[in-house]
BALOBA-1460 file (C-alpha; in Angstrom, 3 decimals):
// residues 281
<rec num="1" residu="m" x="-30.185" y="-125.607" z="-42.967"/>
<rec num="2" residu="i" x="-31.882" y="-124.554" z="-40.152"/>
<rec num="3" residu="g" x="-29.643" y="-123.706" z="-37.103"/>
<rec num="4" residu="r" x="-30.396" y="-124.161" z="-32.931"/>
<rec num="5" residu="p" x="-32.658" y="-122.349" z="-31.123"/>
<rec num="6" residu="v" x="-30.947" y="-119.198" z="-29.897"/>
<rec num="7" residu="d" x="-32.008" y="-120.448" z="-26.172"/>
<rec num="8" residu="e" x="-30.257" y="-123.995" z="-27.146"/>
<rec num="9" residu="r" x="-27.525" y="-123.163" z="-28.466"/>
<rec num="10" residu="i" x="-24.061" y="-123.413" z="-25.592"/>
<rec num="11" residu="s" x="-22.145" y="-120.434" z="-25.057"/>
<rec num="12" residu="l" x="-18.263" y="-120.104" z="-24.644"/>
<rec num="13" residu="a" x="-18.723" y="-118.637" z="-21.384"/>
<rec num="14" residu="l" x="-21.267" y="-121.599" z="-20.330"/>
<rec num="15" residu="w" x="-18.561" y="-124.182" z="-21.220"/>
<rec num="16" residu="g" x="-15.977" y="-122.645" z="-19.347"/>
<rec num="17" residu="m" x="-18.073" y="-122.061" z="-16.574"/>
<rec num="18" residu="a" x="-19.222" y="-125.898" z="-16.640"/>
<rec num="19" residu="s" x="-15.804" y="-126.546" z="-16.885"/>
<rec num="20" residu="i" x="-14.739" y="-124.743" z="-13.299"/>
<rec num="21" residu="l" x="-17.772" y="-126.747" z="-11.751"/>
<rec num="22" residu="t" x="-16.406" y="-130.018" z="-13.256"/>
<rec num="23" residu="v" x="-13.099" y="-129.559" z="-12.284"/>
<rec num="24" residu="g" x="-14.301" y="-129.425" z="-8.643"/>
<rec num="25" residu="g" x="-16.205" y="-132.423" z="-9.046"/>
<rec num="26" residu="f" x="-13.233" y="-134.085" z="-10.405"/>
<rec num="27" residu="l" x="-11.044" y="-133.608" z="-7.419"/>
<rec num="28" residu="s" x="-13.758" y="-134.671" z="-5.309"/>
<rec num="29" residu="m" x="-14.181" y="-138.310" z="-7.097"/>
<rec num="30" residu="f" x="-10.403" y="-138.577" z="-7.985"/>
<rec num="31" residu="t" x="-9.455" y="-138.070" z="-4.337"/>
<rec num="32" residu="s" x="-11.774" y="-140.697" z="-3.574"/>
<rec num="33" residu="t" x="-9.872" y="-143.614" z="-4.654"/>
<rec num="34" residu="v" x="-6.117" y="-142.222" z="-4.959"/>
<rec num="35" residu="v" x="-5.124" y="-142.654" z="-1.595"/>
<rec num="36" residu="n" x="-6.235" y="-146.592" z="-2.429"/>
<rec num="37" residu="v" x="-2.298" y="-147.564" z="-3.441"/>
<rec num="38" residu="a" x="-0.462" y="-145.932" z="-0.513"/>
<rec num="39" residu="l" x="-2.523" y="-147.294" z="2.408"/>
<rec num="40" residu="g" x="0.060" y="-149.799" z="3.109"/>
<rec num="41" residu="a" x="2.973" y="-147.331" z="3.061"/>
<rec num="42" residu="i" x="1.008" y="-145.402" z="5.106"/>
<rec num="43" residu="a" x="0.151" y="-148.320" z="7.378"/>
<rec num="44" residu="a" x="3.653" y="-148.806" z="7.738"/>
<rec num="45" residu="e" x="4.637" y="-145.305" z="8.188"/>
<rec num="46" residu="f" x="2.055" y="-144.981" z="10.946"/>
<rec num="47" residu="r" x="3.181" y="-148.352" z="12.504"/>
<rec num="48" residu="t" x="-1.229" y="-149.414" z="12.071"/>
<rec num="49" residu="p" x="-2.665" y="-152.556" z="10.986"/>
<rec num="50" residu="l" x="-4.103" y="-151.984" z="7.693"/>
<rec num="51" residu="s" x="-7.585" y="-152.814" z="8.353"/>
<rec num="52" residu="t" x="-7.296" y="-149.095" z="10.341"/>
<rec num="53" residu="a" x="-5.597" y="-147.469" z="7.588"/>
<rec num="54" residu="q" x="-8.440" y="-148.885" z="4.927"/>
<rec num="55" residu="w" x="-10.937" y="-146.283" z="6.833"/>
<rec num="56" residu="i" x="-8.847" y="-143.787" z="5.645"/>
<rec num="57" residu="a" x="-10.459" y="-144.279" z="1.974"/>
<rec num="58" residu="t" x="-13.427" y="-145.471" z="3.646"/>
<rec num="59" residu="g" x="-14.291" y="-142.887" z="5.603"/>
<rec num="60" residu="y" x="-13.651" y="-140.164" z="3.353"/>
<rec num="61" residu="l" x="-16.399" y="-142.619" z="1.047"/>
<rec num="62" residu="l" x="-19.198" y="-142.792" z="3.594"/>
<rec num="63" residu="a" x="-18.993" y="-139.044" z="4.826"/>
<rec num="64" residu="l" x="-19.003" y="-138.200" z="1.332"/>
<rec num="65" residu="a" x="-22.241" y="-140.587" z="0.848"/>
<rec num="66" residu="a" x="-23.870" y="-139.020" z="3.858"/>
<rec num="67" residu="m" x="-23.318" y="-135.377" z="3.013"/>
<rec num="68" residu="v" x="-24.924" y="-135.708" z="-0.817"/>
<rec num="69" residu="p" x="-28.825" y="-135.556" z="0.171"/>
<rec num="70" residu="v" x="-27.814" y="-132.106" z="2.215"/>
<rec num="71" residu="s" x="-26.758" y="-130.387" z="-0.641"/>
<rec num="72" residu="g" x="-30.157" y="-129.526" z="-2.459"/>
<rec num="73" residu="w" x="-31.150" y="-127.614" z="1.094"/>
<rec num="74" residu="a" x="-27.234" y="-126.277" z="2.093"/>
<rec num="75" residu="s" x="-27.377" y="-125.181" z="-1.607"/>
<rec num="76" residu="r" x="-30.504" y="-123.093" z="-0.990"/>
<rec num="77" residu="r" x="-29.826" y="-121.571" z="2.650"/>
<rec num="78" residu="f" x="-26.199" y="-120.230" z="1.942"/>
<rec num="79" residu="g" x="-26.733" y="-119.911" z="-2.221"/>
<rec num="80" residu="a" x="-25.225" y="-122.662" z="-4.364"/>
<rec num="81" residu="a" x="-22.213" y="-120.513" z="-6.114"/>
<rec num="82" residu="r" x="-21.116" y="-119.160" z="-2.513"/>
<rec num="83" residu="l" x="-21.585" y="-122.976" z="-0.630"/>
<rec num="84" residu="w" x="-19.264" y="-124.101" z="-3.683"/>
<rec num="85" residu="l" x="-16.446" y="-121.709" z="-3.273"/>
<rec num="86" residu="w" x="-16.632" y="-122.415" z="0.263"/>
<rec num="87" residu="c" x="-16.201" y="-125.941" z="-0.352"/>
<rec num="88" residu="v" x="-13.403" y="-125.900" z="-3.147"/>
<rec num="89" residu="g" x="-11.464" y="-123.490" z="-0.300"/>
<rec num="90" residu="l" x="-12.289" y="-126.102" z="2.366"/>
<rec num="91" residu="f" x="-10.811" y="-129.010" z="0.214"/>
<rec num="92" residu="a" x="-7.860" y="-127.312" z="-0.321"/>
<rec num="93" residu="v" x="-6.929" y="-126.749" z="3.848"/>
<rec num="94" residu="l" x="-8.028" y="-130.182" z="4.237"/>
<rec num="95" residu="s" x="-5.984" y="-131.768" z="1.563"/>
<rec num="96" residu="a" x="-2.473" y="-129.771" z="3.034"/>
<rec num="97" residu="c" x="-3.720" y="-130.879" z="6.959"/>
<rec num="98" residu="c" x="-4.044" y="-134.296" z="5.457"/>
<rec num="99" residu="a" x="-0.552" y="-134.116" z="4.230"/>
<rec num="100" residu="m" x="0.278" y="-132.606" z="7.714"/>
<rec num="101" residu="a" x="-1.389" y="-135.472" z="9.802"/>
<rec num="102" residu="t" x="1.401" y="-136.903" z="12.521"/>
<rec num="103" residu="s" x="-1.475" y="-139.799" z="13.217"/>
<rec num="104" residu="i" x="-3.130" y="-142.436" z="11.774"/>
<rec num="105" residu="e" x="-6.150" y="-141.283" z="13.596"/>
<rec num="106" residu="a" x="-5.452" y="-137.763" z="12.658"/>
<rec num="107" residu="l" x="-5.554" y="-138.693" z="8.897"/>
<rec num="108" residu="i" x="-8.558" y="-140.479" z="9.173"/>
<rec num="109" residu="a" x="-10.532" y="-137.488" z="10.938"/>
<rec num="110" residu="l" x="-9.524" y="-135.486" z="8.591"/>
<rec num="111" residu="r" x="-10.283" y="-137.702" z="5.737"/>
<rec num="112" residu="i" x="-14.242" y="-137.520" z="7.262"/>
<rec num="113" residu="l" x="-14.234" y="-134.008" z="7.303"/>
<rec num="114" residu="q" x="-13.240" y="-133.905" z="3.765"/>
<rec num="115" residu="g" x="-15.358" y="-136.408" z="2.667"/>
<rec num="116" residu="a" x="-18.162" y="-134.158" z="3.910"/>
<rec num="117" residu="v" x="-16.947" y="-131.417" z="2.255"/>
<rec num="118" residu="g" x="-16.609" y="-133.476" z="-1.081"/>
<rec num="119" residu="g" x="-20.136" y="-134.729" z="-0.619"/>
<rec num="120" residu="l" x="-21.605" y="-130.813" z="-1.012"/>
<rec num="121" residu="l" x="-19.236" y="-129.722" z="-3.694"/>
<rec num="122" residu="v" x="-19.854" y="-132.174" z="-6.193"/>
<rec num="123" residu="p" x="-24.156" y="-131.520" z="-6.244"/>
<rec num="124" residu="a" x="-23.858" y="-127.573" z="-5.266"/>
<rec num="125" residu="g" x="-21.341" y="-127.433" z="-8.773"/>
<rec num="126" residu="q" x="-24.236" y="-129.468" z="-10.544"/>
<rec num="127" residu="i" x="-26.898" y="-127.175" z="-8.811"/>
<rec num="128" residu="l" x="-24.994" y="-124.482" z="-10.148"/>
<rec num="129" residu="f" x="-24.664" y="-126.106" z="-13.760"/>
<rec num="130" residu="a" x="-28.028" y="-127.542" z="-13.979"/>
<rec num="131" residu="v" x="-29.835" y="-123.744" z="-13.444"/>
<rec num="132" residu="a" x="-27.424" y="-121.854" z="-16.180"/>
<rec num="133" residu="a" x="-27.741" y="-124.619" z="-18.755"/>
<rec num="134" residu="g" x="-31.411" y="-125.197" z="-18.268"/>
<rec num="135" residu="p" x="-33.388" y="-127.925" z="-19.135"/>
<rec num="136" residu="k" x="-32.718" y="-126.899" z="-23.301"/>
<rec num="137" residu="r" x="-28.796" y="-127.809" z="-22.832"/>
<rec num="138" residu="l" x="-28.751" y="-129.759" z="-19.682"/>
<rec num="139" residu="g" x="-28.635" y="-133.288" z="-21.210"/>
<rec num="140" residu="r" x="-25.951" y="-132.483" z="-24.117"/>
<rec num="141" residu="m" x="-23.710" y="-130.837" z="-21.835"/>
<rec num="142" residu="m" x="-24.115" y="-133.280" z="-18.764"/>
<rec num="143" residu="s" x="-23.386" y="-136.101" z="-21.418"/>
<rec num="144" residu="v" x="-20.051" y="-134.607" z="-22.398"/>
<rec num="145" residu="l" x="-18.813" y="-133.106" z="-18.642"/>
<rec num="146" residu="s" x="-19.839" y="-136.129" z="-16.474"/>
<rec num="147" residu="i" x="-16.897" y="-138.483" z="-18.431"/>
<rec num="148" residu="p" x="-14.169" y="-136.682" z="-16.463"/>
<rec num="149" residu="i" x="-16.483" y="-137.045" z="-13.026"/>
<rec num="150" residu="y" x="-17.147" y="-141.033" z="-13.864"/>
<rec num="151" residu="l" x="-13.388" y="-141.096" z="-15.210"/>
<rec num="152" residu="a" x="-11.831" y="-139.779" z="-11.596"/>
<rec num="153" residu="p" x="-11.783" y="-142.975" z="-9.448"/>
<rec num="154" residu="v" x="-10.289" y="-144.869" z="-12.369"/>
<rec num="155" residu="l" x="-7.584" y="-142.080" z="-12.664"/>
<rec num="156" residu="g" x="-7.096" y="-141.531" z="-8.981"/>
<rec num="157" residu="t" x="-6.084" y="-145.172" z="-8.453"/>
<rec num="158" residu="l" x="-3.392" y="-144.789" z="-11.474"/>
<rec num="159" residu="f" x="-1.637" y="-141.827" z="-10.524"/>
<rec num="160" residu="g" x="-1.842" y="-142.573" z="-7.065"/>
<rec num="161" residu="s" x="1.311" y="-145.071" z="-7.334"/>
<rec num="162" residu="m" x="2.745" y="-142.645" z="-9.586"/>
<rec num="163" residu="l" x="2.262" y="-139.790" z="-6.932"/>
<rec num="164" residu="t" x="3.464" y="-142.842" z="-3.859"/>
<rec num="165" residu="d" x="6.705" y="-143.590" z="-5.752"/>
<rec num="166" residu="g" x="7.872" y="-140.526" z="-6.922"/>
<rec num="167" residu="l" x="7.286" y="-137.952" z="-4.386"/>
<rec num="168" residu="g" x="5.555" y="-139.878" z="-1.113"/>
<rec num="169" residu="w" x="2.421" y="-140.699" z="-0.148"/>
<rec num="170" residu="p" x="1.873" y="-136.925" z="0.979"/>
<rec num="171" residu="w" x="1.734" y="-135.650" z="-2.465"/>
<rec num="172" residu="l" x="-1.374" y="-137.957" z="-2.677"/>
<rec num="173" residu="f" x="-3.377" y="-134.852" z="-1.097"/>
<rec num="174" residu="l" x="-0.811" y="-131.802" z="-1.776"/>
<rec num="175" residu="v" x="-1.202" y="-132.348" z="-5.836"/>
<rec num="176" residu="n" x="-5.387" y="-131.335" z="-4.630"/>
<rec num="177" residu="v" x="-4.318" y="-128.048" z="-3.175"/>
<rec num="178" residu="p" x="-2.708" y="-125.571" z="-6.937"/>
<rec num="179" residu="i" x="-5.759" y="-127.266" z="-8.860"/>
<rec num="180" residu="s" x="-8.134" y="-126.264" z="-5.888"/>
<rec num="181" residu="v" x="-6.945" y="-122.765" z="-5.002"/>
<rec num="182" residu="l" x="-7.215" y="-122.086" z="-9.026"/>
<rec num="183" residu="s" x="-10.816" y="-123.405" z="-9.343"/>
<rec num="184" residu="l" x="-11.490" y="-120.653" z="-6.361"/>
<rec num="185" residu="l" x="-10.066" y="-117.916" z="-8.250"/>
<rec num="186" residu="l" x="-11.960" y="-118.633" z="-11.654"/>
<rec num="187" residu="g" x="-14.856" y="-119.335" z="-9.638"/>
<rec num="188" residu="r" x="-15.043" y="-115.956" z="-7.905"/>
<rec num="189" residu="r" x="-14.581" y="-114.687" z="-11.162"/>
<rec num="190" residu="w" x="-16.897" y="-116.204" z="-13.607"/>
<rec num="191" residu="l" x="-19.445" y="-118.283" z="-11.454"/>
<rec num="192" residu="p" x="-22.621" y="-116.110" z="-10.958"/>
<rec num="193" residu="s" x="-23.354" y="-115.059" z="-7.160"/>
<rec num="194" residu="r" x="-27.306" y="-115.173" z="-6.562"/>
<rec num="195" residu="p" x="-28.667" y="-114.850" z="-2.950"/>
<rec num="196" residu="s" x="-30.144" y="-117.637" z="-1.799"/>
<rec num="197" residu="p" x="-34.100" y="-117.998" z="-3.317"/>
<rec num="198" residu="t" x="-35.553" y="-119.895" z="0.086"/>
<rec num="199" residu="t" x="-35.206" y="-119.898" z="3.655"/>
<rec num="200" residu="q" x="-36.828" y="-123.705" z="3.498"/>
<rec num="201" residu="p" x="-36.493" y="-125.513" z="7.295"/>
<rec num="202" residu="l" x="-34.617" y="-128.307" z="7.263"/>
<rec num="203" residu="d" x="-36.506" y="-131.825" z="6.595"/>
<rec num="204" residu="w" x="-34.879" y="-133.921" z="9.568"/>
<rec num="205" residu="r" x="-37.246" y="-136.763" z="9.373"/>
<rec num="206" residu="g" x="-35.442" y="-137.190" z="5.532"/>
<rec num="207" residu="l" x="-32.538" y="-135.992" z="6.816"/>
<rec num="208" residu="v" x="-31.820" y="-138.755" z="9.216"/>
<rec num="209" residu="l" x="-33.300" y="-141.526" z="6.280"/>
<rec num="210" residu="t" x="-31.208" y="-140.441" z="3.582"/>
<rec num="211" residu="v" x="-27.977" y="-139.468" z="5.835"/>
<rec num="212" residu="s" x="-27.853" y="-143.106" z="7.174"/>
<rec num="213" residu="g" x="-29.660" y="-144.801" z="4.150"/>
<rec num="214" residu="l" x="-27.098" y="-143.643" z="1.627"/>
<rec num="215" residu="p" x="-23.958" y="-144.576" z="3.252"/>
<rec num="216" residu="l" x="-25.303" y="-147.860" z="4.601"/>
<rec num="217" residu="l" x="-26.092" y="-148.658" z="0.909"/>
<rec num="218" residu="v" x="-22.744" y="-147.672" z="-0.447"/>
<rec num="219" residu="y" x="-20.831" y="-150.000" z="2.622"/>
<rec num="220" residu="g" x="-22.907" y="-152.917" z="1.795"/>
<rec num="221" residu="v" x="-22.699" y="-153.255" z="-1.722"/>
<rec num="222" residu="a" x="-18.993" y="-152.200" z="-1.793"/>
<rec num="223" residu="g" x="-18.013" y="-154.405" z="1.049"/>
<rec num="224" residu="f" x="-20.487" y="-157.714" z="-0.293"/>
<rec num="225" residu="a" x="-22.185" y="-157.547" z="3.313"/>
<rec num="226" residu="p" x="-25.829" y="-157.904" z="2.961"/>
<rec num="227" residu="v" x="-27.034" y="-156.520" z="5.792"/>
<rec num="228" residu="p" x="-26.216" y="-152.777" z="5.449"/>
<rec num="229" residu="a" x="-27.205" y="-153.007" z="2.243"/>
<rec num="230" residu="i" x="-30.555" y="-154.063" z="2.803"/>
<rec num="231" residu="a" x="-30.648" y="-151.474" z="5.783"/>
<rec num="232" residu="g" x="-29.525" y="-149.069" z="3.681"/>
<rec num="233" residu="a" x="-32.314" y="-149.663" z="1.026"/>
<rec num="234" residu="l" x="-35.012" y="-149.879" z="3.179"/>
<rec num="235" residu="l" x="-34.272" y="-146.483" z="4.878"/>
<rec num="236" residu="l" x="-34.105" y="-144.804" z="1.190"/>
<rec num="237" residu="t" x="-37.306" y="-146.866" z="0.481"/>
<rec num="238" residu="a" x="-38.558" y="-144.787" z="3.734"/>
<rec num="239" residu="f" x="-37.672" y="-141.779" z="2.969"/>
<rec num="240" residu="v" x="-39.971" y="-142.212" z="-0.606"/>
<rec num="241" residu="v" x="-42.434" y="-143.502" z="0.769"/>
<rec num="242" residu="t" x="-42.699" y="-140.677" z="3.207"/>
<rec num="243" residu="a" x="-41.874" y="-137.761" z="1.098"/>
<rec num="244" residu="s" x="-44.136" y="-138.823" z="-1.363"/>
<rec num="245" residu="r" x="-47.166" y="-138.561" z="1.044"/>
<rec num="246" residu="s" x="-46.353" y="-135.350" z="2.323"/>
<rec num="247" residu="s" x="-48.709" y="-132.870" z="1.747"/>
<rec num="248" residu="h" x="-45.510" y="-130.371" z="0.987"/>
<rec num="249" residu="a" x="-42.165" y="-130.358" z="-0.585"/>
<rec num="250" residu="t" x="-39.264" y="-130.522" z="1.829"/>
<rec num="251" residu="a" x="-35.961" y="-129.127" z="1.331"/>
<rec num="252" residu="i" x="-34.981" y="-132.647" z="1.161"/>
<rec num="253" residu="a" x="-37.580" y="-134.051" z="-0.753"/>
<rec num="254" residu="d" x="-37.132" y="-131.365" z="-2.562"/>
<rec num="255" residu="t" x="-33.709" y="-132.387" z="-3.520"/>
<rec num="256" residu="h" x="-32.067" y="-132.643" z="-6.954"/>
<rec num="257" residu="w" x="-32.858" y="-136.356" z="-6.766"/>
<rec num="258" residu="w" x="-30.757" y="-137.304" z="-10.445"/>
<rec num="259" residu="i" x="-27.726" y="-135.530" z="-9.018"/>
<rec num="260" residu="v" x="-28.162" y="-137.718" z="-5.625"/>
<rec num="261" residu="g" x="-28.453" y="-140.629" z="-8.207"/>
<rec num="262" residu="v" x="-25.458" y="-139.903" z="-10.479"/>
<rec num="263" residu="t" x="-23.411" y="-139.155" z="-7.090"/>
<rec num="264" residu="a" x="-24.156" y="-142.770" z="-5.990"/>
<rec num="265" residu="i" x="-23.370" y="-144.527" z="-9.329"/>
<rec num="266" residu="v" x="-20.238" y="-143.176" z="-9.279"/>
<rec num="267" residu="l" x="-19.750" y="-143.630" z="-5.299"/>
<rec num="268" residu="i" x="-20.783" y="-147.531" z="-5.298"/>
<rec num="269" residu="p" x="-18.246" y="-148.735" z="-7.984"/>
<rec num="270" residu="a" x="-15.538" y="-146.354" z="-6.532"/>
<rec num="271" residu="a" x="-16.032" y="-148.013" z="-3.006"/>
<rec num="272" residu="v" x="-15.619" y="-151.419" z="-4.498"/>
<rec num="273" residu="l" x="-12.458" y="-150.759" z="-5.767"/>
<rec num="274" residu="v" x="-10.858" y="-149.635" z="-2.306"/>
<rec num="275" residu="r" x="-12.254" y="-152.980" z="-0.580"/>
<rec num="276" residu="v" x="-10.763" y="-154.739" z="-3.656"/>
<rec num="277" residu="e" x="-7.091" y="-153.357" z="-3.700"/>
<rec num="278" residu="t" x="-7.463" y="-153.368" z="0.037"/>
<rec num="279" residu="r" x="-7.689" y="-157.183" z="0.167"/>
<rec num="280" residu="l" x="-5.171" y="-157.709" z="-2.592"/>
<rec num="281" residu="s" x="-2.693" y="-155.533" z="-0.323"/>
């Protein structure tokens, strides 16, 4: 039997590094829906309408979508490993702050910040993974490691009710803290530390088009609102057209767009789930 070439074999070290990165991505997507079932309880505790409490979930998803296009530039500017570690640490801190929030306004603001961090966390991990795996091993590993990230929004809904009924809604956020701390410690030990390869300036035109277009698309599709969905699609189309006509690659145009696509595929169903469960509450 002829074995695989050496450069196509997947080592245990590579699987281990990929597992660490997957935990970070899982946390970000798990948190996107884990609060859905507790929106009613949170609204009652803070004596606020359910429509206001809904922004705890919606604000997180929109902030996450807005930051995904920035991830390519941020990974190049600061280094993907450093960015990932900082995001995991901030995610833990913001999770603890969410659990201790004393007003609905503070909780929504913290969730928006947490979503922005999550929007950098997932792509930074995928960029690190893609570089370490290489093109010949990437497809095989992604087919396995993407499953937990795709399942995370569904598992968030299932475990959200268990945590809320058993321990109270603050534990929807506190559960992230020990997992994030463990991921941070493992990441500092095992993730490759490489200097940023470029100081390429940020493409502001592309940033405006994508940061506004992707959240509008997610919000419009999830809320069954055609105007935001069409506006988001047009903005993203305008970006693709302008980027393709550019004579040089920009920091946004050169982003790993397969990462943006994968994240959007997960985000849109998660946002739909938030909207449907809120209406049923």
